[in-house]
C-alpha angles and dihedrals in degrees: 000000000000119000094249093050091045092052092047092051091047093051093046096052095041092049091052092058091056091046090056090052094046097089091055132088123231087255091054089053095053103052128092116200099192140000093260093057133064133214116261088240090058092051089052091049098043095051088051091047088056093061094040094049103037102031113020096038089055101037111024115096110237092007116198122175119243089232120354091213091063089071088075100029096055101033107113110188107327102128092179090062094056140247123007134204107245111267096226089056099054089104090063092065100103085156132088090049122226091257091057092048090052089048088051089054092049092050094049091044091054092050094044092051090049089053092048091051086073128049106325095187093100095055104032096101094049091041092057091046091049093051093049088045089054091050088054089054091048088060091046090049090058096045092044094051090048090055091046094051091046088061092056115093088219089062092213124202121241091198125024097204113099115255093236125287116341098212105047122171119274114277113274116256113288111244132185125241115205127221124190125235120258149099118307138170123238132182131060116308094211130237096104139044118302137147119260092248091064092068156120100040109229144171124260133175118233124193114220111287144169131224127202114254092235144006122286110268131225089248092055091049090050087060089056090052092046089052089058092252091156091053099050114082090194089084098045135083110239093247090046092051090051089049091050092049094046093051094035086231115183101157141010119303101264099034121111129184117210141154091288094049134256120350133182129211111230137170084267090057130256114343137173109272109261108217093198097059124089117269115252139177099044126140125236087256092057093043092052093046092051092049091052091048090050092052093248139086141228117273122250115244090246090056091049094049093045089053091047096047111125095009115124109236099250125148146096108325138162093279090083089061089220096111092197126100116251125231120261116258098214095247127153125274123021112333125202092015090141123035129001097074138006107245119227115227128196091238121112113229103255137145119277116241108285095016115158124183115233124254123269130008094320087061087070090067099103114344098074091062097059096117135084094001136110129221123246124192141198109034129249145244087279095053119102115249111249092029096098140076132178088254095051112127119200118182139194137163116266097257094053113116107146090091121082091265122160144161137267112179126225135184140180113270 
């Protein structure tokens, strides 16, 4: 990456983070609604900390930190770097104020761009990682603020523009796309940016399988609810049933049933539930239960990647600023494969054969989380365009549902 291109990419990604925070008040940016989320202010600080700690501290002549205390405050999980402020207590950080965090960003940006004005060869790999890391946090910023606003009795809107038409047509008929049995390779082939957990590329055998032509719609999931799917333990994993009982869960996270019917909380506020749009914000437990009820299953990540091989990642991403999945059109092939909703797979998040974590603190990026999580594929309406590849592996624990996670069905051929 040439210095000019590197600087342009840096400016673009860093500017987008501030643009996402622009509709919010300082109070919005300080609050943490649950232990799994983070305040917007912390996201802005942590992504800046990444460049200060992993690039400037190593490469900038005469390096001095903006504020030495930020090394602890904005460290997320890098044990090799040192102490961390406890994640569940990030919402208690009323100081530094939002203005100081923005000043921190401006200072680090100035120094990073000065560094990139020279020979960027020494920092290009960490720069790419840092920019993709920031795009991940941009998506988390959106999903975290959505959860925060859903907890407010005022049910505020993050964006005032309507997220497309409310009453879209019913989802087109679900069809099945067939894939033959055989050996296939999955994982990143190298030659361009990818996360460490996408490699090494390796060979797997896949029996013949079928994938649904589109994502499961809200209307289809309503049928599951109407059929007492949440009340029948026959469809649920034992741990999922216990989770459902403990939370008294009877519908997806942001759904509400009132006198006027079903509604859904969105980043545009509360809206009538649109039966034609893809279902989002379901846990692995709910996705698996629905698949069993529908007489199908969730795909494995190898099946998903095999089906996506050679397809350019195009779809409905965050760049539209709608932050709601769009209905399927009924076209040929596999619709909504990229964007709209992260697709749960039945695959546990584990290392590929031959995986080795990198050296140093950056080596903690993905490998240390390879336990008690499931893989999701494809990206969502809150994912930055250009951030994805067919080999991209997202991962969350089974109860997680505050992300834009949905369902694509699979079955044996």
